[in-house]
C-alpha positions in Angstrom: 0.5 20.6 17.1 0.9 22.7 14.0 4.0 23.3 12.0 4.9 25.7 9.2 7.0 24.8 6.1 9.3 27.4 4.6 10.8 26.9 1.2 14.3 28.4 1.0 15.2 29.8 -2.4 18.6 30.7 -3.8 19.8 34.2 -3.1 20.5 36.6 -6.0 23.9 38.2 -6.6 22.9 41.5 -4.9 22.0 39.7 -1.7 25.2 37.6 -1.8 27.3 40.7 -2.3 25.7 42.2 0.8 26.4 39.1 2.8 30.0 39.1 1.5 30.7 42.7 2.5 29.4 42.1 6.1 31.3 38.9 6.4 34.6 40.3 5.0 34.4 43.4 7.3 33.9 41.1 10.3 36.4 38.3 9.5 39.2 40.1 7.5 38.7 43.8 7.1 42.4 44.2 6.1 42.3 41.7 3.2 41.2 42.8 -0.3 39.4 40.6 -2.9 39.5 41.8 -6.4 36.4 41.9 -8.6 37.2 38.9 -10.8 38.0 36.7 -7.8 34.8 37.8 -6.1 32.7 37.1 -9.2 34.1 33.6 -9.4 33.3 32.9 -5.7 29.7 34.2 -6.1 29.2 32.3 -9.3 30.1 28.9 -7.7 28.3 28.9 -4.4 24.9 28.5 -6.1 23.0 31.1 -4.2 23.6 29.5 -0.8 24.5 32.0 2.0 25.6 29.3 4.3 28.1 27.9 1.8 29.3 31.5 1.0 30.0 32.1 4.7 31.8 28.8 5.2 33.9 29.4 2.2 34.8 33.0 3.1 36.0 31.8 6.5 38.2 29.1 4.9 39.4 31.6 2.3 40.4 34.4 4.7 41.9 31.9 7.2 44.1 30.5 4.4 45.1 34.0 3.2 45.9 35.1 6.8 48.1 32.0 7.3 50.0 32.7 4.1 50.2 36.4 4.9 48.3 37.3 1.7 46.7 40.8 1.7 45.2 40.7 -1.8 43.1 37.8 -3.1 42.9 37.4 -6.9 42.0 34.6 -9.3 45.5 33.2 -9.3 45.4 32.8 -5.5 42.0 31.0 -5.8 43.3 28.6 -8.4 46.5 27.9 -6.5 44.8 27.3 -3.2 41.2 26.3 -2.8 39.1 27.0 -5.9 37.9 23.4 -6.0 36.5 23.8 -2.5 34.1 26.5 -3.7 32.2 24.0 -5.8 31.9 21.3 -3.2 28.4 21.0 -2.1 26.7 19.4 0.9 26.2 15.8 -0.3 23.3 15.4 2.1 21.5 18.5 1.1 18.7 19.3 -1.3 21.0 20.5 -4.1 22.8 17.2 -4.3 19.5 15.2 -4.6 18.1 17.8 -7.0 21.1 17.4 -9.4 20.9 13.6 -9.2 17.2 13.9 -10.0 18.1 16.2 -13.0 20.6 13.7 -14.3 18.2 10.8 -14.0 15.3 12.7 -15.7 17.6 14.0 -18.5 18.6 10.4 -19.4 15.0 9.2 -19.1 13.9 12.1 -21.3 16.4 11.1 -24.0 18.5 14.4 -23.8 22.2 13.4 -23.9 23.4 17.0 -23.7 21.5 17.8 -20.6 22.5 14.5 -19.1 26.2 15.3 -19.8 25.8 18.7 -18.3 24.3 17.4 -15.0 26.9 14.5 -14.8 29.8 17.0 -15.1 28.2 19.5 -12.7 28.2 16.8 -10.1 31.7 15.6 -10.9 33.0 19.2 -10.8 31.2 19.7 -7.5 33.0 16.8 -5.9 30.5 14.0 -6.0 32.0 10.5 -5.7 32.3 9.2 -9.3 31.5 5.7 -8.1 28.3 6.9 -6.6 27.4 8.4 -9.9 28.4 5.2 -11.7 26.0 3.2 -9.4 23.2 5.6 -10.2 23.9 5.3 -13.9 23.6 1.5 -13.6 20.3 2.0 -11.8 19.0 4.2 -14.6 19.9 1.6 -17.1 18.0 -1.1 -15.2 15.0 1.0 -14.3 14.4 3.2 -17.3 15.8 1.2 -20.2 15.6 -2.4 -19.1 14.9 -5.0 -21.7 14.3 -2.4 -24.4 18.1 -2.3 -24.8 19.9 -4.8 -22.5 23.2 -3.5 -23.8 22.6 -0.3 -21.7 23.0 -2.3 -18.5 26.3 -3.8 -19.8 27.7 -0.4 -20.8 26.7 1.2 -17.5 28.3 -1.6 -15.5 31.5 -1.5 -17.7 31.7 2.3 -17.1 31.6 1.6 -13.4 34.3 -1.0 -13.7 36.5 1.3 -15.9 36.3 4.1 -13.3 37.0 1.6 -10.5 40.1 0.2 -12.2 41.5 3.3 -14.1 40.2 6.3 -12.2 40.2 9.7 -13.8 40.1 10.9 -16.6 39.5 7.6 -18.4 36.7 6.6 -15.9 35.0 10.0 -16.3 35.0 9.5 -20.1 33.5 6.1 -19.7 30.7 7.5 -17.5 30.1 10.2 -20.2 29.9 7.5 -22.9 27.4 5.6 -20.8 25.2 8.6 -20.1 25.1 9.4 -23.8 24.2 5.9 -24.8 21.6 5.5 -22.1 20.0 8.8 -23.2 19.5 7.8 -26.8 18.6 4.1 -26.0 15.1 2.8 -26.3 13.2 3.3 -23.1 11.1 0.8 -21.1 10.3 0.5 -17.4 8.2 -2.7 -18.0 10.7 -4.9 -16.2 11.0 -2.4 -13.3 7.2 -2.3 -12.9 7.0 -6.1 -13.1 9.6 -6.2 -10.3 7.7 -3.9 -8.1 4.4 -5.7 -8.8 5.5 -9.2 -8.1 7.5 -8.1 -5.0 4.4 -6.5 -3.6 2.3 -9.6 -4.5 4.6 -12.0 -2.8 5.2 -9.6 0.1 1.4 -9.6 0.9 1.8 -13.2 2.2 1.3 -15.5 -0.8 2.7 -19.0 0.3 1.1 -21.1 -2.4 2.5 -24.6 -2.8 4.7 -25.7 -5.7 2.5 -27.8 -8.1 3.4 -31.5 -7.8 4.5 -31.8 -11.4 7.1 -29.1 -10.9 8.6 -30.5 -7.7 12.0 -32.0 -7.5 12.1 -35.8 -7.0 15.6 -36.9 -6.0 14.5 -39.8 -3.7 12.4 -42.9 -4.2 9.8 -41.7 -1.7 9.3 -38.4 -3.5 8.8 -40.3 -6.8 6.2 -42.5 -5.1 4.4 -39.3 -4.1 4.3 -38.4 -7.8 6.7 -35.5 -7.4 7.6 -34.4 -11.0 5.1 -36.8 -12.5 3.7 -35.6 -15.9 6.2 -32.8 -16.1 6.8 -32.0 -19.8 10.4 -31.4 -20.6 10.4 -28.4 -22.9 13.4 -29.5 -25.0 11.4 -32.6 -26.1 8.5 -30.4 -27.3 8.0 -28.7 -30.7 10.0 -25.4 -30.7 11.2 -26.3 -27.2 7.9 -25.0 -25.8 5.4 -27.1 -23.8 2.3 -25.4 -25.0 -0.5 -25.3 -22.4 1.8 -26.2 -19.5 1.0 -24.4 -16.2 3.8 -23.2 -14.0 1.9 -21.1 -11.5 0.6 -22.7 -8.2 -2.6 -24.6 -8.7 -4.6 -22.1 -6.7 -3.5 -19.2 -8.8 -4.5 -18.1 -12.2 -1.6 -17.0 -14.3 -0.7 -13.4 -13.5 0.8 -11.0 -16.1 3.4 -9.1 -14.1 5.7 -8.3 -17.1 4.0 -6.3 -19.9 6.6 -5.5 -22.5 6.4 -2.3 -24.5 6.7 -2.0 -28.3 10.0 -0.3 -28.1 13.5 -1.6 -28.8 14.1 -5.3 -28.1 10.8 -5.5 -26.2 8.9 -5.3 -29.4 10.5 -8.7 -30.3 9.8 -10.0 -26.8 6.2 -9.0 -27.1 5.9 -10.7 -30.4 7.3 -13.9 -29.0 5.1 -13.8 -25.9 2.0 -13.3 -28.1 3.0 -16.2 -30.2 3.4 -18.5 -27.2 0.0 -17.4 -25.9 -1.5 -18.4 -29.3 0.2 -21.8 -28.9 -1.3 -22.2 -25.4 -4.8 -21.4 -26.8 -4.5 -24.1 -29.4 -3.9 -26.7 -26.6 -7.0 -25.8 -24.7 
């Protein structure tokens, strides 16, 4: 069978005003909405006709129950203005804004990151959900280039969990700013994906005998742990040339550090250890 895909775009203000007029005349022809209140409603439903209709039904039902005949900005503020900005948390707009927040941080733009964070907070997104996403960004896009980013993101989560708003929202803002300007690396994240796929493909290689635990006499008689070199007894606490992968596998370089942030030091250390290994061959 064949199917067609239709991309739904936001309606412009002219279209939204037409929908508003038809809906008002149908739902509440005897209630008036002043221009400023109408402008605020249109501005906050983000071009979504469905959301406009749902909100108008809620608005007019509230006005009718309170016997209000004229809706102005003061009425909106006192009753249900916040509901205008609530969006469908399972809809495309929700995921688009999450994507915009993530990509703004990844792109090192703290101002855009703050904008999208507060768009979502203002729209009713669960702050703890956003806090978890911020932790994810720290782990995925900053990683070991700046390990403090993970600590700061997690602390922001805990601050919101314990203190709520507004202190928690300020902590989330601080975290987003810090993550945006931090050195970036996805090397650890890529290593995680690569090794997970490698092991998931069915690798069941045995642990080399010299790395095995030997808590019993029998295991010692089977040479478990024999010839293992205790790193702390080696120069610089490094057993140069020692092999830790299974015997049937050549060493695999899953983690490839960048030259950014702390990873530049990690890369330097790894290259030094490799040079020590070569000298032992």
